[in-house]
N, C-alpha and C positions, 0 to 999 in steps of 0.2 A: 529106091533109095530108101532107105530105112531109119526111123528115127531110133536113137540111144544115146543113153545119158546114164549114168552111177545114180540117179534119184527116181529115175521112171523105172516101174516096174512091169509095165508093158504098155505100149502103144499100138494105134489101132487108127486107120484114117477112114472116116464113115462121109458120106454122101449125104447132105441135107437138100431136100427138096422142098422149093417155097411154093405156096398156094397158085404163083403164077407162072411155075413152071421152069424157074430158074435152079440151079443145081449150087451146091458148093460144098469144096471136100474141107473136111476141118480133120484136124489131127487132135485125137482124144490121148492124153496121157494119164496114166492109174500111176497115183506114188503114194507112197508111207507118208510122205512128209506131210506136215501139219498145214493145212491152208486157211485155217481160220485166226485172223489175225488178235481176235479176242482170245483165243487161247492162250495158257502159258507154257503149252508145247512148241509157238508159234516159233518159228526162227527164220526172219525176213528173208536173210540173206540166201540157204538155202533155196525157198520158193524165187528169188532173183535169179540164183544160177539157172535153176529149171525152166525159169521164163526165157531166160536169153537164150538156153539151148535152143527149146522151140520156137522163138523169133527166127535165129539165124537159119530152122531149119524150111521154116515159111517163107523165108527170103530168097533162099536157095531152090527152093522146089518151082517146079512149072505149073502143078498142077492143086498142090495142097494152098489154101487163103487164109486160114486162121487156125487156132489151137484153141482147146480147152484143159484144163489142170481137174484131176478130181481123185479123190479117195475112192479105194476098192471100195465096193457096198459093206462087206463085211466089217468095216472101220468106221460107218455112217453112226451119229448118235443120234436121239432122238432130237428134234428141235427144242430151245431151251425152255419155251413156254410148255412143254409137256414133261420136263425132266420131274421128277417127284411127285407124279400124279399117277395113280394106281391103277385107273384105266387107259394109261397109255401103253403100258406093258412092254417098253423099250421099242415099240416101233416107230420110224420115223416117216412122215408123210412125202411124198415126192411130188412136185408142181411143176408143170409146164411154163417155165418163162416164157416161153416164145412159140404162142400155139400158131404162128403161121410157120413156124420150121418143123418137121419131123425128122427124124435120122433110119437111116436105112443102110442097108450094105450093099 
């Protein structure tokens, strides 16, 4: 079963491995819709429609247990605190929010 939605630019299932050996299959969806609620371009209705489609996919899947929405890396902006600083050079930093889980194919 493949995930398809008009707001999804791509989607792929990744396997997340926990330190305790557990595995979880996660649907990662790349979208050009603005995902930052603080942005003036954010459209809650669009994000809710995409999320509802993803939730429906997860509910129907016998293997996927979660989903993640993200923007393509080319669309990432530097963090707010780095904007306007000449040393930032437009680079965004990426932090692992959950060090116990790594993603692999």
